[in-house]
C-alpha positions in Angstrom: 68.7 77.6 122.3 71.5 76.1 120.2 69.1 75.9 117.2 68.3 79.6 117.4 72.0 80.5 117.6 72.8 78.2 114.7 70.0 79.7 112.6 71.0 83.2 113.5 74.7 82.4 112.5 73.6 80.9 109.2 71.5 84.0 108.4 74.3 86.3 109.3 76.8 84.3 107.2 74.5 84.4 104.2 73.8 88.2 104.6 77.4 89.1 105.0 78.6 86.8 102.2 77.4 89.4 99.7 79.3 92.4 101.2 81.8 94.0 98.8 85.5 94.3 99.4 86.0 97.6 101.4 88.8 98.6 99.0 86.3 98.6 96.2 83.9 101.1 97.8 86.0 104.2 98.3 88.9 103.4 100.6 91.6 105.8 99.4 95.4 105.6 99.3 97.2 108.8 99.9 100.4 110.7 99.2 101.5 114.2 100.0 102.5 117.3 98.0 104.8 120.0 99.4 103.8 123.2 97.7 105.8 126.4 97.1 104.2 129.5 95.5 106.5 132.2 93.9 105.9 135.4 92.0 106.3 134.5 88.3 108.1 137.9 87.6 110.4 138.3 90.6 110.8 134.6 91.8 110.1 135.8 95.4 108.0 133.7 97.7 104.3 134.7 98.0 102.7 134.8 101.4 99.0 134.5 101.9 98.2 132.6 98.6 95.2 130.3 98.8 96.2 126.9 97.4 93.6 124.3 96.4 93.4 120.9 94.9 89.8 120.3 93.9 87.3 121.9 96.2 88.2 119.9 99.4 91.9 120.2 99.9 93.3 123.7 100.7 96.0 125.6 102.5 97.4 129.1 102.7 101.1 129.9 102.2 103.2 131.4 104.9 106.1 133.9 104.6 108.4 131.3 102.9 105.8 130.8 100.2 105.2 127.3 101.3 102.0 125.7 102.7 102.5 125.2 106.5 102.2 121.5 105.9 102.1 119.3 102.8 98.7 118.6 101.3 97.6 115.0 101.8 95.8 113.9 98.6 94.3 110.7 97.2 96.6 109.0 94.7 96.1 110.2 91.1 96.5 113.2 88.9 95.7 116.6 90.4 95.8 120.3 89.2 96.9 122.4 92.1 95.9 126.1 91.9 97.3 129.1 93.8 95.4 132.5 93.9 96.2 135.8 95.5 95.2 139.5 94.9 94.7 139.3 91.1 97.4 136.7 90.5 96.9 133.0 89.7 98.9 130.0 88.7 98.6 126.2 88.7 100.7 123.0 88.5 99.8 119.5 87.5 101.1 116.7 89.7 100.7 113.0 90.0 100.3 111.8 93.6 101.9 108.5 94.5 100.9 106.3 97.4 102.9 106.9 100.6 105.3 109.3 98.9 105.8 113.1 99.1 106.4 115.1 96.0 107.2 118.8 95.6 105.9 121.4 93.2 106.4 125.1 92.7 103.6 127.3 91.4 104.5 130.5 89.7 101.7 133.1 89.9 101.2 136.0 87.6 
């Protein structure tokens, strides 16, 4: 019985020895972006704007022109777009690990 356990342990050790580091296979580091959307002409907050970063991360602005909660995004460079009833605007941001940044998007 000990031989079987020993052989099974040896096989498992050899098989698992070739596994890659989990940080090399898509584990992400995140930061957050607080987003405000304003009318480019009047400077007033825009409610109901659809805000997106890529195709996966989205939110809708509330009466204050802000997303209800900051977008949690993987670290890196992002273009954040806001769209509402014939108006559009965008902002380029750099997301830093474990930090929150703010951006204001003017739509026209």
